[in-house]
N, C-alpha and C positions, 0 to 999 in steps of 0.2 A: 503493500498501500504505499502511495504516496503522502508524505508527511508535513509539506512545507504549509506553512500557518498564512493566511491573510487575513486581515482584519478588516469586517466590514463595516463602514462609517454608521455612527448612530442614526436612527432617523428620527428622536426625540432628543432632548437635551437631558440627560439622566445622572446622577449622582452618584459616587462610589458606593460599592456594597461589600458586604462580608461574606467571605466562601459560604457556599450553600452546601448542604448534605449529597452525599455521592450515592445513597440507598434509594430505590424505588420500593414501595410498598407492594406486596404481591396479595395482601387480603382484600376482603370485598371494600369497595369505598361506597360512600352516601354521598347525595350531591342535592344540596337545596336550593344552591345560587354559584354563580362564577363572579370573582371580583375582578375587572380589569386593571393590570397593573402598568403594562406598557407595550411598545412596539419597537420593531426594528425591522430595515428590509435591506434586500440585496441590491445592488444598482441592475439596471437592464444590462443582459447578456453580459454579465462580469464573466471574464474568462478565470480559468483555473486548469491547470496542467494539461493545455490544450485541449479544454472542453469549453463550452459554453453553458453557464448555468442558466436554467430556466425548467419551465414547465413542472415546479415540483408539487407533486399530487399527494405525497402521503410522508408521513413524518413519526418518527418513534424512539424512544429513548433507551441506550444502552447502558446500565447501570454499573456492569463490572469495568467500563473504561470510561465512564463518565462523559459519553459523547453521544451524538443524536445522529441517526441516519435518515436520508431525505431522497426520495425517489423521483426520478424525471421522467415523465411522459412523453420524451423525445422519440419518435417512432424510428429511432436510428436514421434519422432525417439530417439531423447537424452532427452528431457524433453517436456512436454506438450506444444503445441502452445501458443506463447505469445509475449509481446510486452515491451518493454524498455522505460524509461524516463532518462533523461540527461541533466544536464547543459552544453553549450558550452561558453567558455569563449573565445571572440576574438575583434578585431576592424579593422579597415580598414588597419592597418600596419602588425596585426599579428595575429595570430591563436595561443592560450595559452595553451589551455587543454579541455578534455572532461572528465564529472563526473557523473556517475550513480548514479540516484537517487531512481529508483524503478523498480519493474517488476511485470506484471501484466499476468495472465493465462486467455485466451479466452475461453470461456465456448459456448457449442453448445445450441439449444433450450431446450433440456431437462435438462440444468443445470449441466452437466458434462463436464469434460475436451476433446477436440478433441483427435480421436484415432490415433495411428501408423497404418499402414496397417496391422501388425501381429496381433495386438488385432481386427482390422477389419473382419478379418476371421474367429473371435471367437463371434462376437455380432454387431448388428446392432448400427451404427453409422456412422461418417462422417472422412473422413481423408482429413485433412488440407492441401493446399499448398498456404501459404498466401505470397504475393506478394507486397502490397501495402497498405499503411495507411495515414489515414487524420483525423486530428482533426475538430469537427463540428465548425464552427465560431459563433454559435449562443449559444452554451453551454459548449463547451468543451470536448463533449462526443467522442467517436471514431468510425469511419469508415474504413471498411478494405476489402479486396478482396482476393478471392482464383481463382486457376487455375482450380479445379476440377481435374477430372481422369477419362480419357477416358477408359482405360482398367476396372476400377471399376464401370463405369458408373455414375460417381458422377458429377454434372454441376458444373460449374464456379458459384459464387456468390459474391453478395456485401451485406455486413451486418453491422448494426448499433450496436455500443456496449457500455455501460456504460463505466466510465473511469475505473471500475475494472475488465472490461472484459466479464460482464454479456449481454447475448442476449438482444437486444431490437426490431430488426425490421430487416427482409430479404428483400430487395430491390425485386420486382417483376420484371423480364426478358421476353423479346421476346422468343418465341420458337425457334427462330433462333439461340439462344444461348446453347441449348441442346446439350449435346454431344453424338456421335455415334459411336459404336464399328465397324461400317462398312467402317468408315472413306472415305465416299462421301459428308459428310456435316457436320456442327457444329467446333467448335472450334479444332485445334491441340492439342494432348496432351502435356501438359505443355508448351504451347505457346497462352495460353487465357489472362485471364484478369491481367495485368502486370501493369497499367495505372490508377490513379484514381485522380480527381483533384475537390474542388469546384470551381465554378467562384467567382471572387471577391466580389460579393453580397452576397455569400452564400445561393442563392436560388436553383441553381441549379448545376448539376455535370457532368462532363465528365467520361467516361470510355475508355479505349483503350485496343485492343487486341495486344497482342507481335507479331502475326505473321499472314499471310493471314488464312481465313478459308479453308477448305478442297475444298468446293465448289466455292471459289473465285479464286483458281488458286494455282500454287506452291510456293514454299517457296524460300525466297532470295537465290540467288546462285554467284558465282564470277562471271558468264556471264549476269545476271539480276537482278531487283529487284523482288518487288512482291507489293500487296495492302492490306492495312489492313482496318478494320472497326474500326472509332470512333464515338462512339454514345454520343448523350446529353441527359440526362435525369432530369425530375424533382424530387423532394425527396420522390414522391409518385410512381415512376416508369414510367410515361409518357415518351416517347420517344419524344422529341423535334425535333430532326433531328438525323440523321446518314450518315457519310461523308467518302469517300474512301481518306486515306492516301498512298502516294506513297512513299515506303519503298525503301532504297538504296540497290544497290548489295553489297555481301559481300566484303569486301575492300582488301582481300589478299586472295591467293589461298592456301589451307591447304596441308600438305603432302598426299603423296600417300595413299588412304585408310583411310585417317583421316579425323575427322569431323570440320565443320566449320557451323557458323549459324550469323544471323544478325536480329535483333527485336528491337521493343521498349519497352523499360523496364520501363518508367515513363514518364508521363506527369505532366505539371504544367500551369493551367489556367492565362492567363493574362487578358483576358476580356471575353465577352460572346463568341467570335467566334476567339478568337487567344491563343494559347499556346505556352509552349516551350516544346518540344517533345526530350528524350533521345533515341539516337539510339545506341543499344550495340552488338557488333560484338565479337565473340570468335571464334580463327583459331588455330588448331592444326597442329603443325610442324610434319615432318617426325619423327623427337625422341621423341615425345610425349608431349612435353613442349607447353603449350598454350600461346599466345599473344590476348590483347583485344583491340579492337579500338571502341571507343565513341566519338559520335559526337551530338552536341546539335543545334537544330533545330527550328525555329519559324514556327509555321503552322497557317495559316488563312482560316477559312472554308467558310468566305464571297465571294459569288458568285459559291462555288462548289454545287454540284447536292446532293440533299437529296436521298441518296441511300436505306433507310429502307425497302422499297419495292421491292426491287431487291432480287429475291431468289439466285441468283448467279451473279457475275461480270463477269464471262466468255462470253465474247461475247456483253456484255450489254454496252449502249451508257450513259457515265456518264462525269461529269466534276470533276476529283478529286481536294483536297485542295490544296492550293498554299503553298510552303513552302521556306526557305532559310536559308542557314548555318548561324549559330552564332558562333560557335566553335568548332574546331577539337582538342579533348583533346590532342591527341597525337603528336602534335606540341608543346606542353607546355613545352618538355624537363624534365618531372617529372621523378623521380627514377623507378616509375611503375604505369601505368594506368591500374587497375585492374577492376573488374567484376561491374561497376558500375550500380546500379539498384533504386537508390533513389535519389529526386531532390525536394527542397523545398527551399521556403523565410523564412527568418529570419529577427531579427529586423532591423531597418534602421540605417544605421553607421551616424556617427557624420555630414558628407557632405548631409545626407537627401537621399542617394541612398540606394536601397535595398539590403541586403545581400543574398545570397545563397549558400547553402549548399548541397552537394553530398554525398553519402555513398555506399560503395562496399560491396556485399555478397562475402565472403570467402569460402562459400561451407564447412567450417569447414576443409579446407584443408590446408595443411603446404605448399603448393607451392603458396597459394593466402595471402592478406590479407584484414583486415578490415579496410579501410579507409575513412576518412571524409575529402572533398576539400572545402576551402572556397573560396568565389567569391565576388567581388564588382559587383553589376548589373550597366552597363552604360548606361543612359537612351537615 
């Protein structure tokens, strides 16, 4: 791993802080609210070890090394599919800096980097759309997820890799998650595996879809929400349960003929059956500019129906999981709420409360930013 440090300039004027604890809790969390502490940003198209930083779509904390990992959703167009490591310096009063400490390329089963779409036309291989990353609590190795590609008939996947990106294992998935070009069943294109989280004991994991599957009903719209499938897996791919998540309607209307969506961009397990859910909506105005709306919910699957054997949710009888709003980020009066796609617990603060960091995907666009938002978790 390359270990040169660069320091990213502060987005806010922040005071000095004491060192923070280096351990992350593995016990169940309770969340009554989130208190905003501060923000940091990485400049647009910042260079690091011959790569361009951007598209950061997932984040997690590695307690053993006191580093954070951040995955890029660059589809091997700018640089090969990769993840970054960083040090985040903060305490309960301020968020001071982000320092990049490494970058690693993910490798396919054949040992080669993932391909771009253009390369895929000329050779057999996989085009990545990497959206979520987690550190294995057992040994610090890496798990990550791809949304696949309906047009290329590439299925979404969850994979296990070494810290330097070498392929270890691909999680077996039910046939339900196979893509279909007829758009009658399976995940929607670019709306598949966006969320991944280990349960606090590290024995099992949750995987979430960004949007409803074709056979389960329409995407969210300003007039109505949708229903997503959240699946609870063992490490060897056994499905322990699958539950219906009630997705909210798009919170604002787009301009005439413009685009808008709402989907689940990340999850973070609090216990075996509870998790935080990040809903992220992008709405395009008449003039083509975008506004993002981000809300954090707590989901509880206890008492919900196990839907893993339901081929479609249209007309089916089931009980969805319960949810409650924890935070509407658009009410924080931040300079900008961008395309937030990552969510992770960090070290405990001095008062014993967990810290939580969110990260945004700037799409390598000059109209967006890569932002890190720091919160205290109020139990």
